[in-house]
PyMOL Python script that loads the backbone (N, CA, C, O; Angstrom):
from pymol import cmd

cmd.read_pdbstr("""\
ATOM      1  N   MET A   1      84.827 168.927 155.657  1.00  0.00           N
ATOM      2  CA  MET A   1      84.232 169.141 154.355  1.00  0.00           C
ATOM      3  C   MET A   1      83.421 168.010 154.156  1.00  0.00           C
ATOM      4  O   MET A   1      83.550 166.955 154.776  1.00  0.00           O
ATOM      5  N   LYS A   2      82.284 168.318 152.975  1.00  0.00           N
ATOM      6  CA  LYS A   2      81.464 167.406 152.473  1.00  0.00           C
ATOM      7  C   LYS A   2      82.349 167.005 150.583  1.00  0.00           C
ATOM      8  O   LYS A   2      82.657 167.737 149.642  1.00  0.00           O
ATOM      9  N   ILE A   3      82.474 165.205 150.879  1.00  0.00           N
ATOM     10  CA  ILE A   3      82.879 165.479 149.727  1.00  0.00           C
ATOM     11  C   ILE A   3      82.031 164.059 149.264  1.00  0.00           C
ATOM     12  O   ILE A   3      81.896 162.995 149.868  1.00  0.00           O
ATOM     13  N   ASN A   4      81.409 164.605 147.643  1.00  0.00           N
ATOM     14  CA  ASN A   4      80.520 163.390 147.309  1.00  0.00           C
ATOM     15  C   ASN A   4      79.117 163.212 148.232  1.00  0.00           C
ATOM     16  O   ASN A   4      78.156 162.443 148.241  1.00  0.00           O
ATOM     17  N   GLY A   5      79.536 164.287 148.941  1.00  0.00           N
ATOM     18  CA  GLY A   5      77.907 163.750 149.839  1.00  0.00           C
ATOM     19  C   GLY A   5      78.181 163.143 151.322  1.00  0.00           C
ATOM     20  O   GLY A   5      77.268 162.710 152.025  1.00  0.00           O
ATOM     21  N   ASN A   6      79.498 163.162 151.697  1.00  0.00           N
ATOM     22  CA  ASN A   6      79.777 162.791 152.814  1.00  0.00           C
ATOM     23  C   ASN A   6      80.685 163.537 153.629  1.00  0.00           C
ATOM     24  O   ASN A   6      81.612 164.106 153.052  1.00  0.00           O
ATOM     25  N   GLN A   7      80.581 163.631 154.849  1.00  0.00           N
ATOM     26  CA  GLN A   7      81.260 164.372 155.642  1.00  0.00           C
ATOM     27  C   GLN A   7      83.151 164.014 156.053  1.00  0.00           C
ATOM     28  O   GLN A   7      83.465 162.960 156.605  1.00  0.00           O
ATOM     29  N   ILE A   8      83.846 164.721 155.795  1.00  0.00           N
ATOM     30  CA  ILE A   8      85.370 164.125 155.627  1.00  0.00           C
ATOM     31  C   ILE A   8      86.222 164.735 156.337  1.00  0.00           C
ATOM     32  O   ILE A   8      86.224 165.958 156.199  1.00  0.00           O
ATOM     33  N   GLU A   9      87.045 164.240 157.146  1.00  0.00           N
ATOM     34  CA  GLU A   9      88.000 165.479 157.860  1.00  0.00           C
ATOM     35  C   GLU A   9      89.216 165.279 157.243  1.00  0.00           C
ATOM     36  O   GLU A   9      89.813 164.205 157.319  1.00  0.00           O
ATOM     37  N   VAL A  10      89.792 166.629 156.389  1.00  0.00           N
ATOM     38  CA  VAL A  10      90.517 166.914 155.765  1.00  0.00           C
ATOM     39  C   VAL A  10      91.650 167.437 157.197  1.00  0.00           C
ATOM     40  O   VAL A  10      91.492 167.978 158.291  1.00  0.00           O
ATOM     41  N   PRO A  11      92.635 166.975 156.511  1.00  0.00           N
ATOM     42  CA  PRO A  11      94.169 167.385 157.641  1.00  0.00           C
ATOM     43  C   PRO A  11      94.222 169.530 157.275  1.00  0.00           C
ATOM     44  O   PRO A  11      93.939 170.077 156.210  1.00  0.00           O
ATOM     45  N   VAL A  12      94.595 170.092 158.355  1.00  0.00           N
ATOM     46  CA  VAL A  12      94.483 171.235 158.230  1.00  0.00           C
ATOM     47  C   VAL A  12      95.705 171.545 157.191  1.00  0.00           C
ATOM     48  O   VAL A  12      95.038 172.345 156.535  1.00  0.00           O
ATOM     49  N   SER A  13      96.613 171.545 156.710  1.00  0.00           N
ATOM     50  CA  SER A  13      97.413 171.402 156.273  1.00  0.00           C
ATOM     51  C   SER A  13      96.830 171.742 154.140  1.00  0.00           C
ATOM     52  O   SER A  13      97.334 172.350 153.195  1.00  0.00           O
ATOM     53  N   VAL A  14      95.601 170.934 154.356  1.00  0.00           N
ATOM     54  CA  VAL A  14      95.466 171.265 153.224  1.00  0.00           C
ATOM     55  C   VAL A  14      94.065 172.273 152.547  1.00  0.00           C
ATOM     56  O   VAL A  14      92.863 172.440 152.753  1.00  0.00           O
ATOM     57  N   LYS A  15      95.266 172.814 151.542  1.00  0.00           N
ATOM     58  CA  LYS A  15      94.726 174.621 151.493  1.00  0.00           C
ATOM     59  C   LYS A  15      94.053 174.999 150.467  1.00  0.00           C
ATOM     60  O   LYS A  15      93.293 175.962 150.355  1.00  0.00           O
ATOM     61  N   THR A  16      94.575 173.630 149.160  1.00  0.00           N
ATOM     62  CA  THR A  16      93.919 173.902 148.066  1.00  0.00           C
ATOM     63  C   THR A  16      93.285 172.610 147.079  1.00  0.00           C
ATOM     64  O   THR A  16      93.502 171.423 147.321  1.00  0.00           O
ATOM     65  N   VAL A  17      92.608 173.025 146.133  1.00  0.00           N
ATOM     66  CA  VAL A  17      91.801 171.842 145.687  1.00  0.00           C
ATOM     67  C   VAL A  17      93.098 171.059 145.299  1.00  0.00           C
ATOM     68  O   VAL A  17      93.351 169.960 145.793  1.00  0.00           O
ATOM     69  N   ALA A  18      93.635 171.473 144.695  1.00  0.00           N
ATOM     70  CA  ALA A  18      95.106 170.241 144.416  1.00  0.00           C
ATOM     71  C   ALA A  18      95.646 169.713 145.408  1.00  0.00           C
ATOM     72  O   ALA A  18      95.925 168.531 145.212  1.00  0.00           O
ATOM     73  N   GLU A  19      95.972 170.192 146.628  1.00  0.00           N
ATOM     74  CA  GLU A  19      96.597 170.012 148.000  1.00  0.00           C
ATOM     75  C   GLU A  19      95.381 168.694 148.245  1.00  0.00           C
ATOM     76  O   GLU A  19      95.858 167.795 148.937  1.00  0.00           O
ATOM     77  N   LEU A  20      94.162 168.480 147.874  1.00  0.00           N
ATOM     78  CA  LEU A  20      93.446 167.691 148.190  1.00  0.00           C
ATOM     79  C   LEU A  20      93.602 166.721 147.219  1.00  0.00           C
ATOM     80  O   LEU A  20      94.343 165.750 147.376  1.00  0.00           O
ATOM     81  N   LEU A  21      93.009 166.906 146.315  1.00  0.00           N
ATOM     82  CA  LEU A  21      93.329 165.504 145.506  1.00  0.00           C
ATOM     83  C   LEU A  21      94.809 164.885 145.002  1.00  0.00           C
ATOM     84  O   LEU A  21      95.059 164.249 143.978  1.00  0.00           O
ATOM     85  N   THR A  22      95.614 165.263 145.989  1.00  0.00           N
ATOM     86  CA  THR A  22      96.845 164.788 146.151  1.00  0.00           C
ATOM     87  C   THR A  22      96.184 164.059 147.846  1.00  0.00           C
ATOM     88  O   THR A  22      96.142 162.881 148.201  1.00  0.00           O
ATOM     89  N   HIS A  23      96.026 164.515 148.113  1.00  0.00           N
ATOM     90  CA  HIS A  23      95.770 163.636 149.922  1.00  0.00           C
ATOM     91  C   HIS A  23      94.646 162.949 149.869  1.00  0.00           C
ATOM     92  O   HIS A  23      94.211 162.739 151.001  1.00  0.00           O
ATOM     93  N   LEU A  24      93.888 162.439 148.885  1.00  0.00           N
ATOM     94  CA  LEU A  24      92.708 161.494 147.962  1.00  0.00           C
ATOM     95  C   LEU A  24      93.961 160.584 147.293  1.00  0.00           C
ATOM     96  O   LEU A  24      93.879 159.403 146.957  1.00  0.00           O
ATOM     97  N   GLU A  25      94.588 161.048 147.239  1.00  0.00           N
ATOM     98  CA  GLU A  25      95.051 160.125 146.091  1.00  0.00           C
ATOM     99  C   GLU A  25      94.325 159.847 144.439  1.00  0.00           C
ATOM    100  O   GLU A  25      94.179 158.808 143.796  1.00  0.00           O
ATOM    101  N   LEU A  26      93.940 161.425 144.105  1.00  0.00           N
ATOM    102  CA  LEU A  26      93.653 160.804 143.006  1.00  0.00           C
ATOM    103  C   LEU A  26      94.315 161.942 141.683  1.00  0.00           C
ATOM    104  O   LEU A  26      94.344 163.165 141.551  1.00  0.00           O
ATOM    105  N   ASP A  27      94.610 161.210 141.171  1.00  0.00           N
ATOM    106  CA  ASP A  27      94.766 162.005 139.632  1.00  0.00           C
ATOM    107  C   ASP A  27      94.411 163.469 139.328  1.00  0.00           C
ATOM    108  O   ASP A  27      93.337 163.489 138.727  1.00  0.00           O
ATOM    109  N   ASN A  28      94.964 164.836 139.539  1.00  0.00           N
ATOM    110  CA  ASN A  28      93.536 165.846 138.292  1.00  0.00           C
ATOM    111  C   ASN A  28      93.336 166.118 137.395  1.00  0.00           C
ATOM    112  O   ASN A  28      92.611 167.029 136.994  1.00  0.00           O
ATOM    113  N   ARG A  29      94.295 164.949 136.534  1.00  0.00           N
ATOM    114  CA  ARG A  29      93.905 164.890 134.690  1.00  0.00           C
ATOM    115  C   ARG A  29      92.834 163.381 134.604  1.00  0.00           C
ATOM    116  O   ARG A  29      92.975 162.485 133.772  1.00  0.00           O
ATOM    117  N   ILE A  30      92.112 163.412 135.356  1.00  0.00           N
ATOM    118  CA  ILE A  30      91.030 162.387 135.087  1.00  0.00           C
ATOM    119  C   ILE A  30      89.536 163.152 136.144  1.00  0.00           C
ATOM    120  O   ILE A  30      88.439 162.597 136.209  1.00  0.00           O
ATOM    121  N   VAL A  31      89.707 163.820 136.503  1.00  0.00           N
ATOM    122  CA  VAL A  31      88.273 164.306 137.308  1.00  0.00           C
ATOM    123  C   VAL A  31      88.335 166.135 137.003  1.00  0.00           C
ATOM    124  O   VAL A  31      89.033 167.115 136.740  1.00  0.00           O
ATOM    125  N   VAL A  32      87.092 165.640 137.268  1.00  0.00           N
ATOM    126  CA  VAL A  32      85.904 166.592 137.531  1.00  0.00           C
ATOM    127  C   VAL A  32      85.428 167.522 138.841  1.00  0.00           C
ATOM    128  O   VAL A  32      84.289 167.433 139.300  1.00  0.00           O
ATOM    129  N   VAL A  33      86.277 168.278 139.294  1.00  0.00           N
ATOM    130  CA  VAL A  33      85.927 169.394 141.236  1.00  0.00           C
ATOM    131  C   VAL A  33      84.775 170.065 141.014  1.00  0.00           C
ATOM    132  O   VAL A  33      84.615 170.991 140.219  1.00  0.00           O
ATOM    133  N   GLU A  34      84.172 169.695 141.559  1.00  0.00           N
ATOM    134  CA  GLU A  34      82.917 171.081 141.560  1.00  0.00           C
ATOM    135  C   GLU A  34      82.860 171.136 143.321  1.00  0.00           C
ATOM    136  O   GLU A  34      82.664 170.196 144.092  1.00  0.00           O
ATOM    137  N   ARG A  35      83.134 172.754 143.671  1.00  0.00           N
ATOM    138  CA  ARG A  35      83.175 173.639 144.715  1.00  0.00           C
ATOM    139  C   ARG A  35      82.019 174.317 145.123  1.00  0.00           C
ATOM    140  O   ARG A  35      81.918 175.298 144.387  1.00  0.00           O
ATOM    141  N   ASN A  36      81.105 174.287 145.920  1.00  0.00           N
ATOM    142  CA  ASN A  36      80.479 175.311 145.908  1.00  0.00           C
ATOM    143  C   ASN A  36      80.113 175.145 144.987  1.00  0.00           C
ATOM    144  O   ASN A  36      80.112 176.279 144.509  1.00  0.00           O
ATOM    145  N   LYS A  37      79.507 174.091 143.793  1.00  0.00           N
ATOM    146  CA  LYS A  37      77.967 174.187 142.453  1.00  0.00           C
ATOM    147  C   LYS A  37      78.691 175.178 142.193  1.00  0.00           C
ATOM    148  O   LYS A  37      78.318 176.306 142.514  1.00  0.00           O
ATOM    149  N   ASP A  38      79.946 174.949 141.519  1.00  0.00           N
ATOM    150  CA  ASP A  38      81.036 175.921 140.425  1.00  0.00           C
ATOM    151  C   ASP A  38      82.087 174.283 140.336  1.00  0.00           C
ATOM    152  O   ASP A  38      82.764 173.464 140.958  1.00  0.00           O
ATOM    153  N   ILE A  39      81.577 174.658 139.160  1.00  0.00           N
ATOM    154  CA  ILE A  39      82.620 173.885 138.514  1.00  0.00           C
ATOM    155  C   ILE A  39      84.017 174.186 137.733  1.00  0.00           C
ATOM    156  O   ILE A  39      84.165 174.707 136.627  1.00  0.00           O
ATOM    157  N   LEU A  40      85.134 173.633 138.772  1.00  0.00           N
ATOM    158  CA  LEU A  40      86.635 173.885 138.845  1.00  0.00           C
ATOM    159  C   LEU A  40      87.414 174.169 136.840  1.00  0.00           C
ATOM    160  O   LEU A  40      86.665 173.944 135.890  1.00  0.00           O
ATOM    161  N   GLN A  41      88.479 174.513 136.666  1.00  0.00           N
ATOM    162  CA  GLN A  41      88.941 174.493 135.698  1.00  0.00           C
ATOM    163  C   GLN A  41      89.915 173.812 136.170  1.00  0.00           C
ATOM    164  O   GLN A  41      90.215 173.954 137.355  1.00  0.00           O
ATOM    165  N   LYS A  42      90.837 172.648 135.086  1.00  0.00           N
ATOM    166  CA  LYS A  42      91.624 172.103 136.284  1.00  0.00           C
ATOM    167  C   LYS A  42      93.033 172.932 136.487  1.00  0.00           C
ATOM    168  O   LYS A  42      93.641 172.667 137.524  1.00  0.00           O
ATOM    169  N   ASP A  43      93.636 173.947 135.567  1.00  0.00           N
ATOM    170  CA  ASP A  43      94.252 175.066 135.713  1.00  0.00           C
ATOM    171  C   ASP A  43      94.295 176.018 136.763  1.00  0.00           C
ATOM    172  O   ASP A  43      95.045 176.978 136.940  1.00  0.00           O
ATOM    173  N   ASP A  44      93.172 175.488 137.550  1.00  0.00           N
ATOM    174  CA  ASP A  44      92.475 177.064 138.710  1.00  0.00           C
ATOM    175  C   ASP A  44      92.584 175.579 139.776  1.00  0.00           C
ATOM    176  O   ASP A  44      91.951 175.951 140.764  1.00  0.00           O
ATOM    177  N   HIS A  45      93.039 174.175 140.052  1.00  0.00           N
ATOM    178  CA  HIS A  45      93.401 173.819 141.272  1.00  0.00           C
ATOM    179  C   HIS A  45      93.802 174.052 141.850  1.00  0.00           C
ATOM    180  O   HIS A  45      93.274 174.092 142.961  1.00  0.00           O
ATOM    181  N   LYS A  46      95.301 174.487 141.639  1.00  0.00           N
ATOM    182  CA  LYS A  46      96.659 174.835 142.558  1.00  0.00           C
ATOM    183  C   LYS A  46      96.025 176.425 143.125  1.00  0.00           C
ATOM    184  O   LYS A  46      96.647 177.055 143.981  1.00  0.00           O
ATOM    185  N   ASP A  47      94.960 176.856 142.631  1.00  0.00           N
ATOM    186  CA  ASP A  47      94.945 178.023 143.323  1.00  0.00           C
ATOM    187  C   ASP A  47      93.737 178.446 143.772  1.00  0.00           C
ATOM    188  O   ASP A  47      93.377 179.616 143.898  1.00  0.00           O
ATOM    189  N   THR A  48      93.264 177.687 143.955  1.00  0.00           N
ATOM    190  CA  THR A  48      91.418 177.352 144.666  1.00  0.00           C
ATOM    191  C   THR A  48      91.492 177.046 145.960  1.00  0.00           C
ATOM    192  O   THR A  48      92.108 176.027 146.277  1.00  0.00           O
ATOM    193  N   SER A  49      90.935 177.793 146.873  1.00  0.00           N
ATOM    194  CA  SER A  49      91.373 176.877 148.520  1.00  0.00           C
ATOM    195  C   SER A  49      90.238 176.642 148.886  1.00  0.00           C
ATOM    196  O   SER A  49      89.251 177.342 148.658  1.00  0.00           O
ATOM    197  N   VAL A  50      90.288 175.350 149.655  1.00  0.00           N
ATOM    198  CA  VAL A  50      89.578 174.868 149.934  1.00  0.00           C
ATOM    199  C   VAL A  50      89.394 175.035 151.571  1.00  0.00           C
ATOM    200  O   VAL A  50      90.367 175.162 152.314  1.00  0.00           O
ATOM    201  N   PHE A  51      87.659 175.016 152.168  1.00  0.00           N
ATOM    202  CA  PHE A  51      87.938 175.347 153.584  1.00  0.00           C
ATOM    203  C   PHE A  51      86.761 174.312 154.389  1.00  0.00           C
ATOM    204  O   PHE A  51      86.162 173.353 153.902  1.00  0.00           O
ATOM    205  N   ASP A  52      86.699 174.702 155.357  1.00  0.00           N
ATOM    206  CA  ASP A  52      86.352 173.616 156.479  1.00  0.00           C
ATOM    207  C   ASP A  52      84.864 174.096 156.037  1.00  0.00           C
ATOM    208  O   ASP A  52      84.617 175.291 156.199  1.00  0.00           O
ATOM    209  N   GLY A  53      83.633 173.078 155.374  1.00  0.00           N
ATOM    210  CA  GLY A  53      82.151 173.715 155.164  1.00  0.00           C
ATOM    211  C   GLY A  53      82.029 173.696 154.005  1.00  0.00           C
ATOM    212  O   GLY A  53      80.939 173.225 153.681  1.00  0.00           O
ATOM    213  N   ASP A  54      82.633 173.987 153.202  1.00  0.00           N
ATOM    214  CA  ASP A  54      82.832 173.553 151.504  1.00  0.00           C
ATOM    215  C   ASP A  54      82.099 172.346 151.033  1.00  0.00           C
ATOM    216  O   ASP A  54      82.109 171.468 151.895  1.00  0.00           O
ATOM    217  N   GLN A  55      81.404 171.984 149.839  1.00  0.00           N
ATOM    218  CA  GLN A  55      80.657 171.207 149.138  1.00  0.00           C
ATOM    219  C   GLN A  55      81.207 170.851 148.016  1.00  0.00           C
ATOM    220  O   GLN A  55      80.638 171.396 147.070  1.00  0.00           O
ATOM    221  N   ILE A  56      82.137 170.117 147.680  1.00  0.00           N
ATOM    222  CA  ILE A  56      83.148 169.416 147.079  1.00  0.00           C
ATOM    223  C   ILE A  56      82.338 168.076 146.140  1.00  0.00           C
ATOM    224  O   ILE A  56      81.861 167.158 146.809  1.00  0.00           O
ATOM    225  N   GLU A  57      82.260 168.040 145.183  1.00  0.00           N
ATOM    226  CA  GLU A  57      81.785 166.912 144.369  1.00  0.00           C
ATOM    227  C   GLU A  57      83.096 166.859 143.628  1.00  0.00           C
ATOM    228  O   GLU A  57      83.742 167.882 143.401  1.00  0.00           O
ATOM    229  N   ILE A  58      83.528 165.511 143.207  1.00  0.00           N
ATOM    230  CA  ILE A  58      84.746 164.706 142.552  1.00  0.00           C
ATOM    231  C   ILE A  58      84.217 163.915 141.429  1.00  0.00           C
ATOM    232  O   ILE A  58      83.607 162.878 141.688  1.00  0.00           O
ATOM    233  N   VAL A  59      84.372 164.265 140.298  1.00  0.00           N
ATOM    234  CA  VAL A  59      83.636 162.535 139.088  1.00  0.00           C
ATOM    235  C   VAL A  59      85.172 162.490 138.486  1.00  0.00           C
ATOM    236  O   VAL A  59      85.750 163.378 137.860  1.00  0.00           O
ATOM    237  N   THR A  60      85.735 160.970 138.926  1.00  0.00           N
ATOM    238  CA  THR A  60      86.746 160.625 137.914  1.00  0.00           C
ATOM    239  C   THR A  60      86.017 159.888 136.977  1.00  0.00           C
ATOM    240  O   THR A  60      84.910 159.379 137.150  1.00  0.00           O
ATOM    241  N   PHE A  61      86.963 159.857 135.608  1.00  0.00           N
ATOM    242  CA  PHE A  61      86.785 158.842 134.868  1.00  0.00           C
ATOM    243  C   PHE A  61      87.196 157.398 134.517  1.00  0.00           C
ATOM    244  O   PHE A  61      87.777 157.398 133.432  1.00  0.00           O
ATOM    245  N   VAL A  62      87.161 156.953 134.713  1.00  0.00           N
ATOM    246  CA  VAL A  62      87.654 155.389 134.100  1.00  0.00           C
ATOM    247  C   VAL A  62      87.456 154.795 132.345  1.00  0.00           C
ATOM    248  O   VAL A  62      86.517 154.980 131.571  1.00  0.00           O
ATOM    249  N   GLY A  63      88.596 154.130 132.177  1.00  0.00           N
ATOM    250  CA  GLY A  63      88.004 153.797 130.606  1.00  0.00           C
ATOM    251  C   GLY A  63      88.087 152.296 130.948  1.00  0.00           C
ATOM    252  O   GLY A  63      88.498 151.595 131.873  1.00  0.00           O
ATOM    253  N   GLY A  64      87.557 152.163 129.877  1.00  0.00           N
ATOM    254  CA  GLY A  64      87.271 150.737 129.489  1.00  0.00           C
ATOM    255  C   GLY A  64      86.538 150.307 128.291  1.00  0.00           C
ATOM    256  O   GLY A  64      87.354 150.655 127.437  1.00  0.00           O
ATOM    257  N   GLY A  65      85.705 149.866 127.736  1.00  0.00           N
ATOM    258  CA  GLY A  65      85.270 149.759 127.061  1.00  0.00           C
ATOM    259  C   GLY A  65      83.955 148.452 126.887  1.00  0.00           C
ATOM    260  O   GLY A  65      83.330 148.342 125.832  1.00  0.00           O
TER     261      GLY A  65
END
""", "prot")
cmd.dss("prot")
cmd.show_as("cartoon", "prot")
cmd.util.cbc("prot")
cmd.orient("prot")
């Protein structure tokens, strides 16, 4: 699947957006995920399936000043 413009191999055990974020070691609370040009609500991450060929964009937020 393509993640942030890069082709990434993801284990077949990764079935949902939530599992993908865990695999990538990203905190669900500080990211916005777009799947095939649709922005996902955080509550939908655990129920939204990911497939080979999906285009995923992940934006992370970093605090600072």
